[in-house]
TORKOL-4160 file (C-alpha; in steps of 0.2 Angstrom, whole numbers, padded with zeros to 4 digits, m for minus):
248
<pt num="1" X="m0057" Y="m0099" Z="m0088"/>
<pt num="2" X="m0074" Y="m0091" Z="m0088"/>
<pt num="3" X="m0079" Y="m0088" Z="m0072"/>
<pt num="4" X="m0097" Y="m0086" Z="m0065"/>
<pt num="5" X="m0108" Y="m0078" Z="m0049"/>
<pt num="6" X="m0124" Y="m0082" Z="m0055"/>
<pt num="7" X="m0136" Y="m0080" Z="m0042"/>
<pt num="8" X="m0123" Y="m0078" Z="m0028"/>
<pt num="9" X="m0127" Y="m0062" Z="m0016"/>
<pt num="10" X="m0112" Y="m0052" Z="m0012"/>
<pt num="11" X="m0110" Y="m0040" Z="0002"/>
<pt num="12" X="m0093" Y="m0028" Z="m0001"/>
<pt num="13" X="m0088" Y="m0015" Z="0012"/>
<pt num="14" X="m0081" Y="m0001" Z="0008"/>
<pt num="15" X="m0087" Y="m0002" Z="m0008"/>
<pt num="16" X="m0087" Y="0016" Z="m0017"/>
<pt num="17" X="m0069" Y="0016" Z="m0023"/>
<pt num="18" X="m0052" Y="0005" Z="m0025"/>
<pt num="19" X="m0054" Y="m0016" Z="m0026"/>
<pt num="20" X="m0069" Y="m0013" Z="m0017"/>
<pt num="21" X="m0078" Y="m0003" Z="m0032"/>
<pt num="22" X="m0067" Y="m0014" Z="m0044"/>
<pt num="23" X="m0072" Y="m0031" Z="m0037"/>
<pt num="24" X="m0091" Y="m0025" Z="m0034"/>
<pt num="25" X="m0089" Y="m0021" Z="m0053"/>
<pt num="26" X="m0080" Y="m0036" Z="m0058"/>
<pt num="27" X="m0093" Y="m0049" Z="m0045"/>
<pt num="28" X="m0107" Y="m0042" Z="m0056"/>
<pt num="29" X="m0104" Y="m0042" Z="m0072"/>
<pt num="30" X="m0099" Y="m0060" Z="m0066"/>
<pt num="31" X="m0117" Y="m0063" Z="m0063"/>
<pt num="32" X="m0116" Y="m0058" Z="m0045"/>
<pt num="33" X="m0132" Y="m0048" Z="m0036"/>
<pt num="34" X="m0121" Y="m0034" Z="m0026"/>
<pt num="35" X="m0124" Y="m0026" Z="m0009"/>
<pt num="36" X="m0113" Y="m0009" Z="m0010"/>
<pt num="37" X="m0110" Y="m0002" Z="0006"/>
<pt num="38" X="m0098" Y="0011" Z="0011"/>
<pt num="39" X="m0098" Y="0029" Z="0020"/>
<pt num="40" X="m0095" Y="0040" Z="0002"/>
<pt num="41" X="m0112" Y="0039" Z="m0002"/>
<pt num="42" X="m0105" Y="0049" Z="m0018"/>
<pt num="43" X="m0094" Y="0038" Z="m0028"/>
<pt num="44" X="m0105" Y="0023" Z="m0017"/>
<pt num="45" X="m0119" Y="0026" Z="m0029"/>
<pt num="46" X="m0111" Y="0029" Z="m0044"/>
<pt num="47" X="m0102" Y="0012" Z="m0044"/>
<pt num="48" X="m0122" Y="0007" Z="m0041"/>
<pt num="49" X="m0125" Y="0015" Z="m0059"/>
<pt num="50" X="m0112" Y="0010" Z="m0068"/>
<pt num="51" X="m0118" Y="m0008" Z="m0064"/>
<pt num="52" X="m0134" Y="m0005" Z="m0065"/>
<pt num="53" X="m0130" Y="0003" Z="m0082"/>
<pt num="54" X="m0121" Y="m0011" Z="m0087"/>
<pt num="55" X="m0136" Y="m0024" Z="m0084"/>
<pt num="56" X="m0130" Y="m0029" Z="m0069"/>
<pt num="57" X="m0139" Y="m0029" Z="m0053"/>
<pt num="58" X="m0134" Y="m0017" Z="m0036"/>
<pt num="59" X="m0141" Y="m0009" Z="m0022"/>
<pt num="60" X="m0132" Y="0005" Z="m0011"/>
<pt num="61" X="m0133" Y="0005" Z="0008"/>
<pt num="62" X="m0123" Y="0020" Z="0016"/>
<pt num="63" X="m0114" Y="0011" Z="0030"/>
<pt num="64" X="m0100" Y="0018" Z="0041"/>
<pt num="65" X="m0092" Y="0001" Z="0049"/>
<pt num="66" X="m0087" Y="0006" Z="0066"/>
<pt num="67" X="m0105" Y="0007" Z="0070"/>
<pt num="68" X="m0110" Y="m0010" Z="0072"/>
<pt num="69" X="m0131" Y="m0007" Z="0068"/>
<pt num="70" X="m0125" Y="m0001" Z="0054"/>
<pt num="71" X="m0116" Y="m0017" Z="0049"/>
<pt num="72" X="m0129" Y="m0025" Z="0053"/>
<pt num="73" X="m0141" Y="m0016" Z="0046"/>
<pt num="74" X="m0131" Y="m0020" Z="0028"/>
<pt num="75" X="m0133" Y="m0035" Z="0030"/>
<pt num="76" X="m0151" Y="m0038" Z="0033"/>
<pt num="77" X="m0154" Y="m0027" Z="0019"/>
<pt num="78" X="m0146" Y="m0041" Z="0010"/>
<pt num="79" X="m0155" Y="m0053" Z="0017"/>
<pt num="80" X="m0170" Y="m0046" Z="0014"/>
<pt num="81" X="m0167" Y="m0036" Z="m0006"/>
<pt num="82" X="m0161" Y="m0055" Z="m0012"/>
<pt num="83" X="m0163" Y="m0066" Z="0001"/>
<pt num="84" X="m0147" Y="m0070" Z="0008"/>
<pt num="85" X="m0127" Y="m0070" Z="0007"/>
<pt num="86" X="m0114" Y="m0081" Z="m0003"/>
<pt num="87" X="m0098" Y="m0068" Z="m0002"/>
<pt num="88" X="m0092" Y="m0057" Z="0010"/>
<pt num="89" X="m0078" Y="m0043" Z="0005"/>
<pt num="90" X="m0072" Y="m0035" Z="0018"/>
<pt num="91" X="m0065" Y="m0018" Z="0011"/>
<pt num="92" X="m0067" Y="m0003" Z="0020"/>
<pt num="93" X="m0051" Y="0004" Z="0030"/>
<pt num="94" X="m0040" Y="0018" Z="0033"/>
<pt num="95" X="m0022" Y="0022" Z="0035"/>
<pt num="96" X="m0017" Y="0036" Z="0048"/>
<pt num="97" X="m0003" Y="0042" Z="0054"/>
<pt num="98" X="0012" Y="0037" Z="0041"/>
<pt num="99" X="0029" Y="0038" Z="0046"/>
<pt num="100" X="0026" Y="0043" Z="0062"/>
<pt num="101" X="0036" Y="0035" Z="0079"/>
<pt num="102" X="0028" Y="0027" Z="0090"/>
<pt num="103" X="0034" Y="0039" Z="0104"/>
<pt num="104" X="0024" Y="0052" Z="0095"/>
<pt num="105" X="0008" Y="0040" Z="0088"/>
<pt num="106" X="m0007" Y="0048" Z="0095"/>
<pt num="107" X="m0020" Y="0033" Z="0104"/>
<pt num="108" X="m0034" Y="0044" Z="0098"/>
<pt num="109" X="m0028" Y="0040" Z="0080"/>
<pt num="110" X="m0025" Y="0022" Z="0082"/>
<pt num="111" X="m0039" Y="0018" Z="0090"/>
<pt num="112" X="m0047" Y="0025" Z="0074"/>
<pt num="113" X="m0039" Y="0016" Z="0061"/>
<pt num="114" X="m0042" Y="0000" Z="0073"/>
<pt num="115" X="m0061" Y="0004" Z="0074"/>
<pt num="116" X="m0064" Y="0005" Z="0051"/>
<pt num="117" X="m0051" Y="m0008" Z="0050"/>
<pt num="118" X="m0051" Y="m0022" Z="0063"/>
<pt num="119" X="m0067" Y="m0017" Z="0072"/>
<pt num="120" X="m0077" Y="m0017" Z="0056"/>
<pt num="121" X="m0070" Y="m0032" Z="0049"/>
<pt num="122" X="m0079" Y="m0038" Z="0065"/>
<pt num="123" X="m0092" Y="m0031" Z="0064"/>
<pt num="124" X="m0097" Y="m0038" Z="0046"/>
<pt num="125" X="m0091" Y="m0056" Z="0049"/>
<pt num="126" X="m0103" Y="m0056" Z="0067"/>
<pt num="127" X="m0118" Y="m0050" Z="0057"/>
<pt num="128" X="m0115" Y="m0059" Z="0043"/>
<pt num="129" X="m0108" Y="m0077" Z="0047"/>
<pt num="130" X="m0126" Y="m0080" Z="0052"/>
<pt num="131" X="m0137" Y="m0077" Z="0037"/>
<pt num="132" X="m0123" Y="m0086" Z="0027"/>
<pt num="133" X="m0124" Y="m0102" Z="0037"/>
<pt num="134" X="m0143" Y="m0100" Z="0031"/>
<pt num="135" X="m0136" Y="m0107" Z="0016"/>
<pt num="136" X="m0127" Y="m0120" Z="0021"/>
<pt num="137" X="m0111" Y="m0110" Z="0013"/>
<pt num="138" X="m0103" Y="m0096" Z="0009"/>
<pt num="139" X="m0084" Y="m0087" Z="0007"/>
<pt num="140" X="m0078" Y="m0071" Z="0013"/>
<pt num="141" X="m0062" Y="m0063" Z="0009"/>
<pt num="142" X="m0054" Y="m0048" Z="0020"/>
<pt num="143" X="m0041" Y="m0036" Z="0014"/>
<pt num="144" X="m0028" Y="m0038" Z="0025"/>
<pt num="145" X="m0010" Y="m0032" Z="0021"/>
<pt num="146" X="0008" Y="m0040" Z="0021"/>
<pt num="147" X="0007" Y="m0024" Z="0033"/>
<pt num="148" X="0009" Y="m0033" Z="0049"/>
<pt num="149" X="0009" Y="m0050" Z="0043"/>
<pt num="150" X="0027" Y="m0051" Z="0033"/>
<pt num="151" X="0032" Y="m0037" Z="0039"/>
<pt num="152" X="0029" Y="m0018" Z="0047"/>
<pt num="153" X="0020" Y="m0003" Z="0040"/>
<pt num="154" X="0023" Y="0016" Z="0035"/>
<pt num="155" X="0008" Y="0017" Z="0050"/>
<pt num="156" X="0009" Y="0008" Z="0069"/>
<pt num="157" X="m0009" Y="0010" Z="0068"/>
<pt num="158" X="m0013" Y="0000" Z="0050"/>
<pt num="159" X="m0001" Y="m0013" Z="0052"/>
<pt num="160" X="m0008" Y="m0016" Z="0072"/>
<pt num="161" X="m0024" Y="m0016" Z="0062"/>
<pt num="162" X="m0022" Y="m0029" Z="0046"/>
<pt num="163" X="m0011" Y="m0041" Z="0059"/>
<pt num="164" X="m0027" Y="m0040" Z="0068"/>
<pt num="165" X="m0039" Y="m0044" Z="0053"/>
<pt num="166" X="m0027" Y="m0062" Z="0049"/>
<pt num="167" X="m0030" Y="m0068" Z="0068"/>
<pt num="168" X="m0047" Y="m0062" Z="0067"/>
<pt num="169" X="m0051" Y="m0074" Z="0052"/>
<pt num="170" X="m0039" Y="m0089" Z="0057"/>
<pt num="171" X="m0051" Y="m0089" Z="0074"/>
<pt num="172" X="m0065" Y="m0087" Z="0066"/>
<pt num="173" X="m0065" Y="m0101" Z="0050"/>
<pt num="174" X="m0062" Y="m0114" Z="0069"/>
<pt num="175" X="m0082" Y="m0106" Z="0072"/>
<pt num="176" X="m0091" Y="m0110" Z="0057"/>
<pt num="177" X="m0093" Y="m0125" Z="0044"/>
<pt num="178" X="m0095" Y="m0125" Z="0024"/>
<pt num="179" X="m0088" Y="m0106" Z="0024"/>
<pt num="180" X="m0073" Y="m0103" Z="0014"/>
<pt num="181" X="m0062" Y="m0089" Z="0023"/>
<pt num="182" X="m0045" Y="m0077" Z="0013"/>
<pt num="183" X="m0035" Y="m0065" Z="0021"/>
<pt num="184" X="m0031" Y="m0054" Z="0004"/>
<pt num="185" X="m0012" Y="m0046" Z="0007"/>
<pt num="186" X="m0012" Y="m0030" Z="m0007"/>
<pt num="187" X="0006" Y="m0025" Z="m0011"/>
<pt num="188" X="0005" Y="m0007" Z="m0016"/>
<pt num="189" X="m0010" Y="m0001" Z="m0026"/>
<pt num="190" X="m0016" Y="0014" Z="m0034"/>
<pt num="191" X="m0031" Y="0018" Z="m0022"/>
<pt num="192" X="m0035" Y="0034" Z="m0015"/>
<pt num="193" X="m0031" Y="0028" Z="0001"/>
<pt num="194" X="m0014" Y="0024" Z="m0004"/>
<pt num="195" X="m0013" Y="0038" Z="m0015"/>
<pt num="196" X="m0018" Y="0049" Z="0004"/>
<pt num="197" X="m0004" Y="0043" Z="0011"/>
<pt num="198" X="0010" Y="0047" Z="0001"/>
<pt num="199" X="0001" Y="0065" Z="m0002"/>
<pt num="200" X="0005" Y="0065" Z="0019"/>
<pt num="201" X="0019" Y="0059" Z="0018"/>
<pt num="202" X="0028" Y="0074" Z="0006"/>
<pt num="203" X="0018" Y="0086" Z="0012"/>
<pt num="204" X="0026" Y="0083" Z="0030"/>
<pt num="205" X="0042" Y="0078" Z="0024"/>
<pt num="206" X="0038" Y="0099" Z="0012"/>
<pt num="207" X="0043" Y="0087" Z="m0004"/>
<pt num="208" X="0027" Y="0090" Z="m0018"/>
<pt num="209" X="0014" Y="0080" Z="m0019"/>
<pt num="210" X="0012" Y="0079" Z="m0037"/>
<pt num="211" X="0025" Y="0075" Z="m0041"/>
<pt num="212" X="0028" Y="0060" Z="m0025"/>
<pt num="213" X="0012" Y="0055" Z="m0033"/>
<pt num="214" X="0014" Y="0055" Z="m0049"/>
<pt num="215" X="0033" Y="0046" Z="m0047"/>
<pt num="216" X="0021" Y="0033" Z="m0032"/>
<pt num="217" X="0010" Y="0030" Z="m0050"/>
<pt num="218" X="0026" Y="0021" Z="m0059"/>
<pt num="219" X="0025" Y="0008" Z="m0048"/>
<pt num="220" X="0008" Y="0002" Z="m0040"/>
<pt num="221" X="m0002" Y="m0008" Z="m0045"/>
<pt num="222" X="m0019" Y="m0008" Z="m0051"/>
<pt num="223" X="m0036" Y="m0013" Z="m0041"/>
<pt num="224" X="m0043" Y="m0021" Z="m0055"/>
<pt num="225" X="m0030" Y="m0034" Z="m0053"/>
<pt num="226" X="m0036" Y="m0037" Z="m0033"/>
<pt num="227" X="m0052" Y="m0038" Z="m0041"/>
<pt num="228" X="m0050" Y="m0050" Z="m0054"/>
<pt num="229" X="m0043" Y="m0063" Z="m0035"/>
<pt num="230" X="m0056" Y="m0059" Z="m0029"/>
<pt num="231" X="m0067" Y="m0066" Z="m0040"/>
<pt num="232" X="m0058" Y="m0082" Z="m0042"/>
<pt num="233" X="m0057" Y="m0086" Z="m0024"/>
<pt num="234" X="m0079" Y="m0082" Z="m0023"/>
<pt num="235" X="m0081" Y="m0094" Z="m0034"/>
<pt num="236" X="m0081" Y="m0112" Z="m0035"/>
<pt num="237" X="m0066" Y="m0114" Z="m0046"/>
<pt num="238" X="m0055" Y="m0108" Z="m0031"/>
<pt num="239" X="m0065" Y="m0117" Z="m0020"/>
<pt num="240" X="m0048" Y="m0129" Z="m0017"/>
<pt num="241" X="m0037" Y="m0114" Z="m0013"/>
<pt num="242" X="m0036" Y="m0111" Z="0007"/>
<pt num="243" X="m0027" Y="m0098" Z="0017"/>
<pt num="244" X="m0018" Y="m0082" Z="0015"/>
<pt num="245" X="m0018" Y="m0076" Z="m0002"/>
<pt num="246" X="m0002" Y="m0061" Z="m0007"/>
<pt num="247" X="m0003" Y="m0052" Z="m0021"/>
<pt num="248" X="0003" Y="m0038" Z="m0031"/>
């Protein structure tokens, strides 16, 4: 199947690395104009440069998703530059407090994770939906996780935030017309987020972090696999799919 996103404008948060960067590359390859938002400027501009060198159309906009002004500016940039938004993918996320018992979990850590993972998704939907409604249709794909939806997590905060993302989408999809929404629940992937958590846990437990990462890479999936799913869901070919999507 030849998936095409020609004449589509896609905004991706957390687009500098991991699932976000892999998705940006595939979206551009499929013909979409891509607006990359991330607080990580170095890798974000590198992802943009790769897209442009391959003949694609992309711009990078430094975005802290915990700032509503930053997220609003990201969406306005897409509208001003390309005339609208047809696809929104929210990949920005952090994982902190791995393997910390609820009795010892720090409130600042909890609030920090909620601020990025849940509040950042809320801001993205709040400011993208009005622009998408002008086009009469759209697709919103929010990265959640099996954590907090089907089962637990190594982090109280992470599970809470991802369960919240799922609840957010279930509520918002009843408030809009002609915008398809999916919560995407990836499994274990070799992303900077996951590998960072493995290193953190290994150091805390007194284990060799390099050995822990090497062992984990034997079973972790490739973010590009999830990006292929997101490309299908964003396309017209994915228009019959509804609801929560689980991947490797």
